[in-house]
RODO-416733 format. One record per residue (C-alpha): residue number from 1; residue in three letters; z, x, y. Coordinates in nm, 3 decimals. Layout:
N
n,res,c3,c1,c2
NUM,ALA,Z,X,Y
...
END
This chain:
189
n,res,c3,c1,c2
1,MET,12.475,3.125,13.714
2,ASN,12.582,3.420,13.509
3,SER,12.788,3.283,13.217
4,PHE,13.003,3.599,13.210
5,ILE,13.148,3.529,13.555
6,ARG,13.343,3.211,13.523
7,PRO,13.687,3.256,13.679
8,ARG,13.746,2.882,13.656
9,ARG,13.806,2.916,13.278
10,LEU,14.135,3.095,13.369
11,ARG,14.245,2.807,13.588
12,ARG,14.158,2.526,13.344
13,THR,14.517,2.428,13.244
14,GLY,14.867,2.483,13.381
15,ALA,14.968,2.689,13.082
16,ILE,14.669,2.923,13.121
17,ARG,14.737,2.952,13.496
18,GLU,15.097,3.049,13.424
19,MET,14.991,3.297,13.157
20,VAL,14.743,3.486,13.378
21,GLY,14.918,3.441,13.713
22,GLU,14.936,3.777,13.888
23,ASN,15.281,3.798,14.047
24,ILE,15.596,3.608,14.095
25,VAL,15.809,3.776,14.364
26,LEU,16.182,3.713,14.328
27,PRO,16.473,3.840,14.539
28,LYS,16.552,4.098,14.273
29,ASP,16.212,4.258,14.344
30,PHE,16.303,4.343,14.705
31,ILE,16.459,4.655,14.855
32,TYR,16.657,4.557,15.163
33,PRO,16.643,4.812,15.443
34,LEU,16.971,4.845,15.637
35,PHE,17.039,5.043,15.946
36,ILE,17.385,5.176,16.000
37,HIS,17.571,5.347,16.287
38,ASP,17.929,5.460,16.335
39,ASN,18.011,5.214,16.612
40,ASP,18.252,4.922,16.591
41,GLN,17.998,4.646,16.624
42,ARG,17.645,4.566,16.526
43,GLU,17.366,4.615,16.782
44,GLU,17.017,4.477,16.785
45,ILE,16.735,4.725,16.744
46,ASP,16.508,4.665,17.044
47,ALA,16.195,4.784,16.867
48,MET,16.262,4.556,16.567
49,PRO,16.370,4.212,16.692
50,GLY,16.606,4.034,16.447
51,SER,16.709,4.368,16.293
52,TYR,17.043,4.536,16.359
53,ARG,17.229,4.862,16.335
54,TRP,17.542,4.758,16.144
55,ASP,17.895,4.868,16.175
56,LEU,18.063,4.927,15.840
57,ASN,18.244,4.592,15.816
58,GLY,17.933,4.397,15.919
59,LEU,17.724,4.597,15.673
60,ILE,17.953,4.512,15.386
61,LYS,17.933,4.140,15.468
62,ASP,17.557,4.158,15.493
63,VAL,17.530,4.341,15.161
64,PHE,17.748,4.074,14.994
65,ARG,17.515,3.810,15.146
66,ALA,17.214,3.993,15.007
67,TRP,17.372,4.012,14.666
68,GLU,17.441,3.639,14.671
69,LEU,17.073,3.583,14.754
70,GLY,16.972,3.785,14.447
71,ILE,16.877,4.111,14.620
72,ARG,16.984,4.404,14.397
73,CYS,16.883,4.711,14.597
74,ILE,16.941,4.831,14.954
75,VAL,16.817,5.139,15.132
76,LEU,17.031,5.298,15.406
77,PHE,16.900,5.446,15.733
78,PRO,17.148,5.613,15.969
79,LYS,17.168,5.638,16.345
80,ILE,17.371,5.948,16.400
81,ASP,17.562,6.006,16.722
82,ASP,17.380,6.248,16.949
83,SER,17.685,6.478,16.962
84,LEU,17.639,6.543,16.585
85,LYS,17.271,6.638,16.606
86,THR,17.185,7.003,16.574
87,GLU,16.877,7.222,16.529
88,ASP,16.954,7.261,16.157
89,GLY,17.061,6.901,16.103
90,ALA,17.370,7.016,15.915
91,GLU,17.538,6.675,15.956
92,CYS,17.307,6.543,15.688
93,PHE,17.507,6.723,15.417
94,ASN,17.854,6.651,15.562
95,GLN,18.036,6.493,15.274
96,ALA,18.259,6.307,15.527
97,GLY,17.954,6.198,15.728
98,LEU,17.824,5.846,15.793
99,ILE,17.596,5.794,15.493
100,PRO,17.830,5.935,15.230
101,LYS,18.116,5.733,15.373
102,VAL,17.907,5.415,15.368
103,ILE,17.788,5.480,15.010
104,ARG,18.141,5.531,14.882
105,LYS,18.267,5.215,15.056
106,LEU,17.977,5.004,14.929
107,LYS,18.029,5.129,14.571
108,GLN,18.398,5.025,14.596
109,GLU,18.315,4.680,14.734
110,ILE,17.988,4.598,14.544
111,PRO,17.959,4.845,14.261
112,GLU,17.664,4.668,14.101
113,MET,17.443,4.701,14.407
114,THR,17.178,4.965,14.374
115,ILE,17.194,5.206,14.670
116,MET,16.890,5.398,14.777
117,THR,16.902,5.660,15.053
118,ASP,16.671,5.825,15.298
119,VAL,16.636,6.205,15.280
120,ALA,16.497,6.353,15.601
121,LEU,16.626,6.553,15.890
122,ASP,16.496,6.349,16.184
123,PRO,16.812,6.136,16.228
124,TYR,17.026,6.454,16.229
125,SER,16.803,6.691,16.426
126,CYS,16.834,6.739,16.803
127,ASP,16.456,6.810,16.793
128,GLY,16.389,6.475,16.624
129,HIS,16.167,6.638,16.359
130,ASP,16.180,6.589,15.983
131,GLY,16.197,6.970,15.945
132,LEU,16.345,7.278,16.092
133,VAL,16.149,7.413,16.389
134,ASP,16.114,7.777,16.485
135,GLU,16.105,7.907,16.845
136,ASN,15.724,7.868,16.848
137,GLY,15.737,7.499,16.748
138,LYS,15.627,7.559,16.389
139,ILE,15.785,7.342,16.119
140,LEU,15.960,7.558,15.856
141,ASN,15.870,7.393,15.527
142,ASP,16.063,7.602,15.270
143,GLU,16.376,7.644,15.483
144,THR,16.379,7.265,15.539
145,ILE,16.359,7.197,15.166
146,GLU,16.685,7.395,15.115
147,ILE,16.861,7.165,15.356
148,LEU,16.698,6.855,15.205
149,LYS,16.835,6.958,14.866
150,LYS,17.189,6.976,15.011
151,GLN,17.138,6.638,15.174
152,ALA,17.026,6.479,14.842
153,LEU,17.322,6.633,14.656
154,THR,17.563,6.501,14.918
155,GLN,17.421,6.148,14.876
156,ALA,17.430,6.173,14.495
157,ARG,17.791,6.294,14.502
158,ALA,17.879,5.992,14.715
159,GLY,17.734,5.757,14.458
160,ALA,17.365,5.694,14.562
161,ASP,17.157,5.557,14.278
162,PHE,16.820,5.665,14.420
163,ILE,16.730,5.944,14.661
164,GLY,16.427,5.861,14.879
165,PRO,16.267,6.158,15.058
166,SER,16.073,6.028,15.355
167,ASP,16.008,6.361,15.523
168,MET,15.674,6.537,15.486
169,MET,15.772,6.878,15.351
170,ASP,15.543,7.012,15.079
171,GLY,15.716,7.038,14.742
172,ARG,16.037,6.858,14.836
173,VAL,16.029,6.594,14.565
174,GLY,16.013,6.847,14.278
175,ALA,16.273,7.072,14.447
176,ILE,16.515,6.782,14.496
177,ARG,16.467,6.659,14.139
178,LYS,16.529,7.008,14.002
179,GLU,16.846,7.046,14.216
180,LEU,16.980,6.709,14.113
181,ASP,16.925,6.788,13.748
182,LYS,17.082,7.141,13.784
183,GLU,17.392,6.982,13.939
184,GLY,17.428,6.716,13.670
185,PHE,17.279,6.420,13.850
186,THR,17.013,6.349,13.587
187,ASP,17.070,5.973,13.617
188,VAL,17.010,5.963,13.992
189,GLY,16.653,5.855,14.060
END
């Protein structure tokens, strides 16, 4: 046996095992995904058994429960009413819209909770795409980025701690970062 390959030497005592142990996962290490809609009650998400779209009051209670369990970060995903969906997804930067309203309420109720958001047009688009679509079905990358920047600013103004672009537009992360910095949101991740 090759004397250089002896992993057992790192398991010889409890103190050594603790010293070289790879990971300890604690509740504070998790980001809790939460799905929100503008209805008056929670509804189960058929495609994700055991997961729900929360109404605002139920969401607040669930976030308090998560805080008590030691979870310190949530990420919000909206289900926008179909009547608010448009080709340009303009509801995504409505300061009175669902996500900004939820962020402001959560920051009032649980100010220490870290709030991460999703930046993408698919929940707001009647086409269901992450980007704007021209009449030939082509995704318009640069035009979409302009809307994503507005969406990110709307979320930052509402109190989001982290902006999470999940769309697939080329150059959007740098463009959003630049816009946030330009508008004074240098501390928003």
